N, CA, C and O atoms as a GROMACS GRO file, in nm:
protein
  512
    1UNK      N    1   8.977  10.670  11.871
    1UNK     CA    2   8.867  10.709  11.784
    1UNK      C    3   8.922  10.725  11.642
    1UNK      O    4   9.024  10.791  11.622
    2UNK      N    5   8.855  10.666  11.545
    2UNK     CA    6   8.908  10.678  11.409
    2UNK      C    7   8.877  10.816  11.349
    2UNK      O    8   8.800  10.894  11.405
    3UNK      N    9   8.938  10.844  11.236
    3UNK     CA   10   8.929  10.976  11.174
    3UNK      C   11   8.785  11.020  11.146
    3UNK      O   12   8.749  11.135  11.170
    4UNK      N   13   8.704  10.928  11.096
    4UNK     CA   14   8.566  10.963  11.061
    4UNK      C   15   8.485  10.991  11.188
    4UNK      O   16   8.406  11.085  11.191
    5UNK      N   17   8.503  10.911  11.292
    5UNK     CA   18   8.431  10.935  11.418
    5UNK      C   19   8.471  11.069  11.478
    5UNK      O   20   8.386  11.142  11.529
    6UNK      N   21   8.599  11.102  11.472
    6UNK     CA   22   8.645  11.233  11.521
    6UNK      C   23   8.577  11.345  11.442
    6UNK      O   24   8.528  11.442  11.500
    7UNK      N   25   8.574  11.329  11.312
    7UNK     CA   26   8.513  11.429  11.226
    7UNK      C   27   8.366  11.449  11.262
    7UNK      O   28   8.320  11.562  11.278
    8UNK      N   29   8.292  11.339  11.275
    8UNK     CA   30   8.148  11.346  11.300
    8UNK      C   31   8.113  11.387  11.443
    8UNK      O   32   7.996  11.415  11.471
    9UNK      N   33   8.210  11.392  11.533
    9UNK     CA   34   8.185  11.432  11.672
    9UNK      C   35   8.171  11.584  11.687
    9UNK      O   36   8.139  11.632  11.796
   10UNK      N   37   8.194  11.659  11.583
   10UNK     CA   38   8.184  11.806  11.588
   10UNK      C   39   8.041  11.849  11.621
   10UNK      O   40   7.945  11.787  11.576
   11UNK      N   41   8.026  11.956  11.700
   11UNK     CA   42   7.892  12.007  11.728
   11UNK      C   43   7.827  12.075  11.606
   11UNK      O   44   7.705  12.089  11.601
   12UNK      N   45   7.909  12.117  11.510
   12UNK     CA   46   7.856  12.182  11.389
   12UNK      C   47   7.955  12.162  11.274
   12UNK      O   48   8.073  12.135  11.296
   13UNK      N   49   7.905  12.176  11.153
   13UNK     CA   50   7.982  12.146  11.033
   13UNK      C   51   7.967  12.258  10.931
   13UNK      O   52   7.879  12.343  10.943
   14UNK      N   53   8.054  12.258  10.830
   14UNK     CA   54   8.040  12.350  10.718
   14UNK      C   55   8.071  12.276  10.590
   14UNK      O   56   8.149  12.180  10.589
   15UNK      N   57   8.009  12.321  10.482
   15UNK     CA   58   8.035  12.265  10.349
   15UNK      C   59   8.089  12.377  10.262
   15UNK      O   60   8.019  12.474  10.233
   16UNK      N   61   8.213  12.361  10.221
   16UNK     CA   62   8.276  12.458  10.132
   16UNK      C   63   8.259  12.406   9.990
   16UNK      O   64   8.306  12.297   9.956
   17UNK      N   65   8.193  12.485   9.910
   17UNK     CA   66   8.158  12.441   9.775
   17UNK      C   67   8.009  12.410   9.767
   17UNK      O   68   7.963  12.347   9.672
   18UNK      N   69   7.933  12.456   9.868
   18UNK     CA   70   7.788  12.439   9.866
   18UNK      C   71   7.732  12.509   9.743
   18UNK      O   72   7.783  12.613   9.700
   19UNK      N   73   7.627  12.452   9.687
   19UNK     CA   74   7.570  12.505   9.563
   19UNK      C   75   7.418  12.492   9.566
   19UNK      O   76   7.364  12.404   9.633
   20UNK      N   77   7.351  12.580   9.494
   20UNK     CA   78   7.206  12.568   9.478
   20UNK      C   79   7.168  12.469   9.369
   20UNK      O   80   7.050  12.436   9.354
   21UNK      N   81   7.266  12.421   9.295
   21UNK     CA   82   7.241  12.321   9.191
   21UNK      C   83   7.235  12.183   9.258
   21UNK      O   84   7.337  12.133   9.305
   22UNK      N   85   7.117  12.123   9.262
   22UNK     CA   86   7.098  11.997   9.333
   22UNK      C   87   7.172  11.880   9.268
   22UNK      O   88   7.182  11.773   9.328
   23UNK      N   89   7.224  11.897   9.147
   23UNK     CA   90   7.302  11.792   9.082
   23UNK      C   91   7.449  11.795   9.123
   23UNK      O   92   7.522  11.699   9.098
   24UNK      N   93   7.492  11.903   9.184
   24UNK     CA   94   7.633  11.917   9.224
   24UNK      C   95   7.657  11.854   9.360
   24UNK      O   96   7.569  11.854   9.447
   25UNK      N   97   7.778  11.800   9.379
   25UNK     CA   98   7.809  11.732   9.504
   25UNK      C   99   7.808  11.825   9.624
   25UNK      O  100   7.778  11.781   9.735
   26UNK      N  101   7.841  11.952   9.605
   26UNK     CA  102   7.836  12.046   9.717
   26UNK      C  103   7.696  12.056   9.775
   26UNK      O  104   7.680  12.070   9.896
   27UNK      N  105   7.595  12.049   9.689
   27UNK     CA  106   7.456  12.052   9.735
   27UNK      C  107   7.419  11.918   9.798
   27UNK      O  108   7.353  11.915   9.902
   28UNK      N  109   7.461  11.810   9.737
   28UNK     CA  110   7.429  11.677   9.790
   28UNK      C  111   7.489  11.657   9.929
   28UNK      O  112   7.425  11.601  10.018
   29UNK      N  113   7.612  11.702   9.947
   29UNK     CA  114   7.677  11.690  10.078
   29UNK      C  115   7.603  11.774  10.182
   29UNK      O  116   7.579  11.728  10.294
   30UNK      N  117   7.566  11.896  10.146
   30UNK     CA  118   7.491  11.982  10.238
   30UNK      C  119   7.358  11.916  10.277
   30UNK      O  120   7.323  11.912  10.395
   31UNK      N  121   7.285  11.864  10.178
   31UNK     CA  122   7.158  11.799  10.208
   31UNK      C  123   7.178  11.674  10.293
   31UNK      O  124   7.090  11.639  10.373
   32UNK      N  125   7.289  11.606  10.278
   32UNK     CA  126   7.318  11.488  10.359
   32UNK      C  127   7.330  11.526  10.507
   32UNK      O  128   7.276  11.457  10.594
   33UNK      N  129   7.400  11.634  10.535
   33UNK     CA  130   7.408  11.683  10.673
   33UNK      C  131   7.269  11.716  10.727
   33UNK      O  132   7.234  11.679  10.839
   34UNK      N  133   7.190  11.786  10.646
   34UNK     CA  134   7.054  11.824  10.687
   34UNK      C  135   6.971  11.700  10.716
   34UNK      O  136   6.903  11.692  10.818
   35UNK      N  137   6.976  11.603  10.626
   35UNK     CA  138   6.901  11.478  10.642
   35UNK      C  139   6.940  11.406  10.770
   35UNK      O  140   6.857  11.340  10.834
   36UNK      N  141   7.066  11.418  10.808
   36UNK     CA  142   7.116  11.351  10.928
   36UNK      C  143   7.107  11.439  11.053
   36UNK      O  144   7.169  11.412  11.155
   37UNK      N  145   7.028  11.547  11.042
   37UNK     CA  146   6.998  11.636  11.155
   37UNK      C  147   7.124  11.698  11.218
   37UNK      O  148   7.133  11.711  11.340
   38UNK      N  149   7.218  11.734  11.133
   38UNK     CA  150   7.341  11.800  11.178
   38UNK      C  151   7.327  11.952  11.160
   38UNK      O  152   7.262  11.997  11.066
   39UNK      N  153   7.388  12.027  11.248
   39UNK     CA  154   7.397  12.172  11.231
   39UNK      C  155   7.504  12.197  11.125
   39UNK      O  156   7.619  12.157  11.143
   40UNK      N  157   7.466  12.262  11.018
   40UNK     CA  158   7.559  12.280  10.907
   40UNK      C  159   7.545  12.419  10.846
   40UNK      O  160   7.436  12.476  10.840
   41UNK      N  161   7.658  12.472  10.803
   41UNK     CA  162   7.664  12.604  10.741
   41UNK      C  163   7.719  12.590  10.599
   41UNK      O  164   7.829  12.538  10.580
   42UNK      N  165   7.643  12.636  10.499
   42UNK     CA  166   7.698  12.639  10.364
   42UNK      C  167   7.793  12.758  10.349
   42UNK      O  168   7.764  12.868  10.396
   43UNK      N  169   7.905  12.735  10.286
   43UNK     CA  170   7.999  12.845  10.257
   43UNK      C  171   7.996  12.870  10.107
   43UNK      O  172   8.022  12.781  10.026
   44UNK      N  173   7.964  12.994  10.073
   44UNK     CA  174   7.963  13.035   9.933
   44UNK      C  175   7.991  13.186   9.930
   44UNK      O  176   7.927  13.262  10.002
   45UNK      N  177   8.085  13.228   9.848
   45UNK     CA  178   8.123  13.371   9.849
   45UNK      C  179   8.018  13.466   9.791
   45UNK      O  180   8.024  13.586   9.817
   46UNK      N  181   7.921  13.413   9.712
   46UNK     CA  182   7.825  13.500   9.646
   46UNK      C  183   7.681  13.473   9.688
   46UNK      O  184   7.605  13.566   9.717
   47UNK      N  185   7.643  13.345   9.692
   47UNK     CA  186   7.505  13.310   9.727
   47UNK      C  187   7.469  13.358   9.867
   47UNK      O  188   7.553  13.357   9.957
   48UNK      N  189   7.346  13.398   9.883
   48UNK     CA  190   7.298  13.440  10.016
   48UNK      C  191   7.241  13.321  10.093
   48UNK      O  192   7.243  13.319  10.216
   49UNK      N  193   7.191  13.221  10.019
   49UNK     CA  194   7.124  13.108  10.080
   49UNK      C  195   7.139  12.984   9.993
   49UNK      O  196   7.134  12.993   9.870
   50UNK      N  197   7.158  12.868  10.056
   50UNK     CA  198   7.158  12.741   9.986
   50UNK      C  199   7.073  12.645  10.068
   50UNK      O  200   7.094  12.631  10.189
   51UNK      N  201   6.978  12.580  10.003
   51UNK     CA  202   6.886  12.488  10.072
   51UNK      C  203   6.821  12.555  10.193
   51UNK      O  204   6.806  12.493  10.299
   52UNK      N  205   6.784  12.679  10.177
   52UNK     CA  206   6.715  12.759  10.279
   52UNK      C  207   6.800  12.786  10.404
   52UNK      O  208   6.748  12.823  10.509
   53UNK      N  209   6.931  12.767  10.392
   53UNK     CA  210   7.023  12.800  10.500
   53UNK      C  211   7.104  12.923  10.458
   53UNK      O  212   7.149  12.931  10.344
   54UNK      N  213   7.122  13.017  10.549
   54UNK     CA  214   7.201  13.136  10.520
   54UNK      C  215   7.346  13.097  10.493
   54UNK      O  216   7.405  13.019  10.568
   55UNK      N  217   7.402  13.150  10.388
   55UNK     CA  218   7.542  13.121  10.354
   55UNK      C  219   7.637  13.205  10.437
   55UNK      O  220   7.608  13.319  10.474
   56UNK      N  221   7.750  13.146  10.464
   56UNK     CA  222   7.864  13.215  10.523
   56UNK      C  223   7.960  13.237  10.408
   56UNK      O  224   7.978  13.149  10.324
   57UNK      N  225   8.024  13.354  10.402
   57UNK     CA  226   8.109  13.386  10.287
   57UNK      C  227   8.248  13.323  10.292
   57UNK      O  228   8.310  13.302  10.187
   58UNK      N  229   8.298  13.293  10.412
   58UNK     CA  230   8.433  13.237  10.422
   58UNK      C  231   8.448  13.155  10.550
   58UNK      O  232   8.365  13.163  10.640
   59UNK      N  233   8.553  13.078  10.555
   59UNK     CA  234   8.584  12.997  10.674
   59UNK      C  235   8.599  13.087  10.796
   59UNK      O  236   8.555  13.051  10.906
   60UNK      N  237   8.660  13.203  10.779
   60UNK     CA  238   8.683  13.296  10.891
   60UNK      C  239   8.553  13.339  10.958
   60UNK      O  240   8.554  13.373  11.077
   61UNK      N  241   8.443  13.338  10.886
   61UNK     CA  242   8.315  13.384  10.939
   61UNK      C  243   8.233  13.274  11.007
   61UNK      O  244   8.124  13.300  11.057
   62UNK      N  245   8.284  13.153  11.008
   62UNK     CA  246   8.211  13.043  11.072
   62UNK      C  247   8.205  13.061  11.223
   62UNK      O  248   8.297  13.116  11.283
   63UNK      N  249   8.096  13.015  11.285
   63UNK     CA  250   8.091  13.017  11.431
   63UNK      C  251   8.196  12.922  11.489
   63UNK      O  252   8.238  12.827  11.423
   64UNK      N  253   8.237  12.947  11.611
   64UNK     CA  254   8.340  12.865  11.674
   64UNK      C  255   8.295  12.722  11.701
   64UNK      O  256   8.379  12.636  11.728
   65UNK      N  257   8.165  12.694  11.693
   65UNK     CA  258   8.116  12.558  11.714
   65UNK      C  259   8.151  12.465  11.598
   65UNK      O  260   8.146  12.343  11.612
   66UNK      N  261   8.187  12.523  11.484
   66UNK     CA  262   8.223  12.442  11.367
   66UNK      C  263   8.367  12.394  11.385
   66UNK      O  264   8.462  12.473  11.380
   67UNK      N  265   8.381  12.263  11.405
   67UNK     CA  266   8.513  12.202  11.419
   67UNK      C  267   8.549  12.117  11.297
   67UNK      O  268   8.665  12.081  11.278
   68UNK      N  269   8.448  12.086  11.215
   68UNK     CA  270   8.468  11.998  11.100
   68UNK      C  271   8.412  12.061  10.974
   68UNK      O  272   8.300  12.113  10.974
   69UNK      N  273   8.492  12.056  10.866
   69UNK     CA  274   8.445  12.108  10.738
   69UNK      C  275   8.462  12.004  10.629
   69UNK      O  276   8.560  11.930  10.625
   70UNK      N  277   8.364  12.000  10.540
   70UNK     CA  278   8.372  11.919  10.418
   70UNK      C  279   8.408  12.012  10.305
   70UNK      O  280   8.349  12.119  10.290
   71UNK      N  281   8.505  11.972  10.227
   71UNK     CA  282   8.548  12.054  10.115
   71UNK      C  283   8.511  11.984   9.985
   71UNK      O  284   8.548  11.869   9.961
   72UNK      N  285   8.437  12.057   9.901
   72UNK     CA  286   8.395  12.006   9.771
   72UNK      C  287   8.434  12.112   9.668
   72UNK      O  288   8.348  12.176   9.608
   73UNK      N  289   8.564  12.129   9.648
   73UNK     CA  290   8.616  12.230   9.556
   73UNK      C  291   8.730  12.168   9.475
   73UNK      O  292   8.779  12.060   9.510
   74UNK      N  293   8.772  12.233   9.368
   74UNK     CA  294   8.889  12.185   9.295
   74UNK      C  295   9.013  12.190   9.386
   74UNK      O  296   9.022  12.276   9.474
   75UNK      N  297   9.109  12.099   9.364
   75UNK     CA  298   9.227  12.091   9.451
   75UNK      C  299   9.303  12.222   9.474
   75UNK      O  300   9.346  12.247   9.587
   76UNK      N  301   9.319  12.305   9.373
   76UNK     CA  302   9.393  12.431   9.393
   76UNK      C  303   9.319  12.524   9.490
   76UNK      O  304   9.382  12.593   9.569
   77UNK      N  305   9.188  12.525   9.484
   77UNK     CA  306   9.109  12.604   9.577
   77UNK      C  307   9.114  12.542   9.717
   77UNK      O  308   9.119  12.612   9.818
   78UNK      N  309   9.113  12.410   9.722
   78UNK     CA  310   9.125  12.340   9.850
   78UNK      C  311   9.251  12.384   9.923
   78UNK      O  312   9.248  12.405  10.044
   79UNK      N  313   9.361  12.397   9.853
   79UNK     CA  314   9.488  12.438   9.915
   79UNK      C  315   9.475  12.575   9.981
   79UNK      O  316   9.531  12.598  10.088
   80UNK      N  317   9.403  12.666   9.919
   80UNK     CA  318   9.382  12.799   9.978
   80UNK      C  319   9.291  12.790  10.100
   80UNK      O  320   9.312  12.861  10.199
   81UNK      N  321   9.191  12.704  10.093
   81UNK     CA  322   9.097  12.688  10.204
   81UNK      C  323   9.167  12.632  10.327
   81UNK      O  324   9.134  12.669  10.440
   82UNK      N  325   9.264  12.544  10.306
   82UNK     CA  326   9.336  12.483  10.419
   82UNK      C  327   9.402  12.590  10.505
   82UNK      O  328   9.396  12.582  10.628
   83UNK      N  329   9.464  12.688  10.443
   83UNK     CA  330   9.530  12.792  10.523
   83UNK      C  331   9.428  12.873  10.603
   83UNK      O  332   9.455  12.913  10.716
   84UNK      N  333   9.311  12.896  10.546
   84UNK     CA  334   9.204  12.965  10.619
   84UNK      C  335   9.156  12.880  10.736
   84UNK      O  336   9.130  12.931  10.845
   85UNK      N  337   9.144  12.750  10.713
   85UNK     CA  338   9.098  12.658  10.818
   85UNK      C  339   9.198  12.651  10.933
   85UNK      O  340   9.159  12.644  11.050
   86UNK      N  341   9.326  12.654  10.901
   86UNK     CA  342   9.431  12.653  11.004
   86UNK      C  343   9.419  12.778  11.090
   86UNK      O  344   9.422  12.771  11.213
   87UNK      N  345   9.404  12.893  11.025
   87UNK     CA  346   9.391  13.020  11.097
   87UNK      C  347   9.267  13.019  11.187
   87UNK      O  348   9.272  13.070  11.298
   88UNK      N  349   9.158  12.960  11.139
   88UNK     CA  350   9.032  12.956  11.214
   88UNK      C  351   9.036  12.856  11.329
   88UNK      O  352   8.957  12.867  11.423
   89UNK      N  353   9.126  12.758  11.322
   89UNK     CA  354   9.133  12.656  11.427
   89UNK      C  355   9.045  12.535  11.401
   89UNK      O  356   9.008  12.464  11.494
   90UNK      N  357   9.011  12.512  11.275
   90UNK     CA  358   8.932  12.394  11.237
   90UNK      C  359   9.012  12.269  11.274
   90UNK      O  360   9.132  12.262  11.247
   91UNK      N  361   8.945  12.172  11.333
   91UNK     CA  362   9.013  12.051  11.381
   91UNK      C  363   9.007  11.933  11.284
   91UNK      O  364   9.095  11.847  11.286
   92UNK      N  365   8.904  11.930  11.200
   92UNK     CA  366   8.880  11.816  11.112
   92UNK      C  367   8.842  11.864  10.972
   92UNK      O  368   8.758  11.952  10.956
   93UNK      N  369   8.906  11.805  10.871
   93UNK     CA  370   8.876  11.840  10.733
   93UNK      C  371   8.855  11.712  10.653
   93UNK      O  372   8.938  11.620  10.654
   94UNK      N  373   8.743  11.710  10.582
   94UNK     CA  374   8.713  11.597  10.494
   94UNK      C  375   8.714  11.650  10.352
   94UNK      O  376   8.623  11.722  10.311
   95UNK      N  377   8.818  11.614  10.277
   95UNK     CA  378   8.827  11.652  10.137
   95UNK      C  379   8.752  11.546  10.059
   95UNK      O  380   8.797  11.432  10.044
   96UNK      N  381   8.635  11.585  10.008
   96UNK     CA  382   8.553  11.490   9.935
   96UNK      C  383   8.625  11.449   9.807
   96UNK      O  384   8.711  11.522   9.757
   97UNK      N  385   8.590  11.331   9.752
   97UNK     CA  386   8.659  11.283   9.631
   97UNK      C  387   8.668  11.391   9.524
   97UNK      O  388   8.568  11.454   9.488
   98UNK      N  389   8.788  11.410   9.473
   98UNK     CA  390   8.815  11.510   9.370
   98UNK      C  391   8.863  11.644   9.424
   98UNK      O  392   8.907  11.729   9.348
   99UNK      N  393   8.855  11.664   9.557
   99UNK     CA  394   8.894  11.793   9.616
   99UNK      C  395   9.037  11.793   9.670
   99UNK      O  396   9.094  11.899   9.694
  100UNK      N  397   9.093  11.676   9.689
  100UNK     CA  398   9.223  11.666   9.758
  100UNK      C  399   9.341  11.695   9.666
  100UNK      O  400   9.337  11.671   9.545
  101UNK      N  401   9.446  11.745   9.727
  101UNK     CA  402   9.578  11.752   9.664
  101UNK      C  403   9.677  11.708   9.772
  101UNK      O  404   9.650  11.723   9.891
  102UNK      N  405   9.788  11.656   9.731
  102UNK     CA  406   9.888  11.612   9.829
  102UNK      C  407   9.937  11.729   9.913
  102UNK      O  408   9.962  11.714  10.033
  103UNK      N  409   9.952  11.846   9.850
  103UNK     CA  410   9.996  11.964   9.925
  103UNK      C  411   9.896  12.001  10.034
  103UNK      O  412   9.937  12.036  10.145
  104UNK      N  413   9.766  11.992  10.005
  104UNK     CA  414   9.663  12.023  10.104
  104UNK      C  415   9.665  11.921  10.218
  104UNK      O  416   9.654  11.957  10.335
  105UNK      N  417   9.679  11.795  10.183
  105UNK     CA  418   9.685  11.689  10.284
  105UNK      C  419   9.806  11.709  10.374
  105UNK      O  420   9.795  11.703  10.496
  106UNK      N  421   9.921  11.733  10.313
  106UNK     CA  422  10.044  11.754  10.389
  106UNK      C  423  10.033  11.872  10.485
  106UNK      O  424  10.082  11.866  10.598
  107UNK      N  425   9.968  11.979  10.440
  107UNK     CA  426   9.952  12.098  10.524
  107UNK      C  427   9.863  12.067  10.645
  107UNK      O  428   9.888  12.114  10.756
  108UNK      N  429   9.760  11.988  10.623
  108UNK     CA  430   9.673  11.946  10.735
  108UNK      C  431   9.753  11.864  10.836
  108UNK      O  432   9.748  11.891  10.956
  109UNK      N  433   9.825  11.766  10.788
  109UNK     CA  434   9.904  11.678  10.877
  109UNK      C  435  10.006  11.760  10.955
  109UNK      O  436  10.021  11.743  11.076
  110UNK      N  437  10.075  11.849  10.886
  110UNK     CA  438  10.177  11.935  10.948
  110UNK      C  439  10.118  12.019  11.061
  110UNK      O  440  10.187  12.050  11.159
  111UNK      N  441   9.991  12.057  11.048
  111UNK     CA  442   9.926  12.144  11.146
  111UNK      C  443   9.835  12.069  11.243
  111UNK      O  444   9.756  12.131  11.314
  112UNK      N  445   9.846  11.937  11.246
  112UNK     CA  446   9.773  11.858  11.344
  112UNK      C  447   9.623  11.849  11.319
  112UNK      O  448   9.546  11.824  11.412
  113UNK      N  449   9.582  11.868  11.196
  113UNK     CA  450   9.440  11.859  11.162
  113UNK      C  451   9.408  11.715  11.122
  113UNK      O  452   9.480  11.654  11.043
  114UNK      N  453   9.299  11.663  11.177
  114UNK     CA  454   9.248  11.532  11.136
  114UNK      C  455   9.197  11.546  10.994
  114UNK      O  456   9.101  11.620  10.969
  115UNK      N  457   9.260  11.476  10.900
  115UNK     CA  458   9.222  11.492  10.759
  115UNK      C  459   9.178  11.357  10.701
  115UNK      O  460   9.241  11.254  10.722
  116UNK      N  461   9.069  11.364  10.627
  116UNK     CA  462   9.018  11.248  10.554
  116UNK      C  463   9.024  11.287  10.407
  116UNK      O  464   8.965  11.387  10.366
  117UNK      N  465   9.096  11.209  10.328
  117UNK     CA  466   9.113  11.242  10.186
  117UNK      C  467   9.145  11.116  10.107
  117UNK      O  468   9.185  11.014  10.162
  118UNK      N  469   9.127  11.127   9.975
  118UNK     CA  470   9.159  11.017   9.884
  118UNK      C  471   9.090  10.887   9.924
  118UNK      O  472   9.146  10.779   9.912
  119UNK      N  473   8.969  10.900   9.972
  119UNK     CA  474   8.902  10.780  10.015
  119UNK      C  475   8.753  10.795  10.017
  119UNK      O  476   8.690  10.832   9.918
  120UNK      N  477   8.696  10.768  10.132
  120UNK     CA  478   8.550  10.760  10.140
  120UNK      C  479   8.482  10.896  10.119
  120UNK      O  480   8.539  11.002  10.144
  121UNK      N  481   8.359  10.886  10.074
  121UNK     CA  482   8.274  11.004  10.056
  121UNK      C  483   8.177  11.010  10.173
  121UNK      O  484   8.125  10.907  10.216
  122UNK      N  485   8.153  11.128  10.224
  122UNK     CA  486   8.061  11.143  10.336
  122UNK      C  487   7.920  11.096  10.301
  122UNK      O  488   7.845  11.052  10.388
  123UNK      N  489   7.883  11.105  10.174
  123UNK     CA  490   7.751  11.060  10.132
  123UNK      C  491   7.734  10.910  10.159
  123UNK      O  492   7.627  10.866  10.200
  124UNK      N  493   7.838  10.834  10.138
  124UNK     CA  494   7.834  10.690  10.164
  124UNK      C  495   7.836  10.664  10.314
  124UNK      O  496   7.760  10.582  10.364
  125UNK      N  497   7.925  10.734  10.385
  125UNK     CA  498   7.941  10.712  10.530
  125UNK      C  499   7.812  10.746  10.606
  125UNK      O  500   7.780  10.678  10.704
  126UNK      N  501   7.740  10.848  10.564
  126UNK     CA  502   7.617  10.888  10.633
  126UNK      C  503   7.492  10.827  10.571
  126UNK      O  504   7.380  10.855  10.616
  127UNK      N  505   7.509  10.744  10.468
  127UNK     CA  506   7.397  10.675  10.408
  127UNK      C  507   7.303  10.762  10.328
  127UNK      O  508   7.182  10.740  10.329
  128UNK      N  509   7.358  10.860  10.258
  128UNK     CA  510   7.273  10.951  10.178
  128UNK      C  511   7.267  10.907  10.033
  128UNK      O  512   7.201  10.971   9.952
   0.00000   0.00000   0.00000
C-alpha cells in the first residue's frame, strides 16, 4: 500500500492549523475532508469551533481513532507537533506544502511514522 493510501485508510483525521479564515489552507484542507465525508477534527489552541466542528486544543486530546493528521503550519511549529504526534501514537502525517522541514521528516522516519512531505497536496489528491 502506498503512503497516501495508508494515510487515507485512517478511521478519522485531524487538521493542525485549521482556521476560520476560508482563504487559508488550514480551512481549505478541513473543508476537503468534510466534502469527502471523512471524520475530521480541527486542532486550534484558541478557537472553539471551525466550520461548525468543535476544535481540539492539541494532538494529545485527539480521540484514539485518529491515526492520520494533516499539518498546515510553519516548519518550526511542525517540528514541535511531530513530537506530540509520536507521543500520541499517530501513524500517518501529511505535511502539506510549506509545512515540512527536514528535521520533522527525519523524526517521523526515525519513529516509523508514514510521512508524506515535499510533494502532493491533499486538496489535489482528494479532488477539492
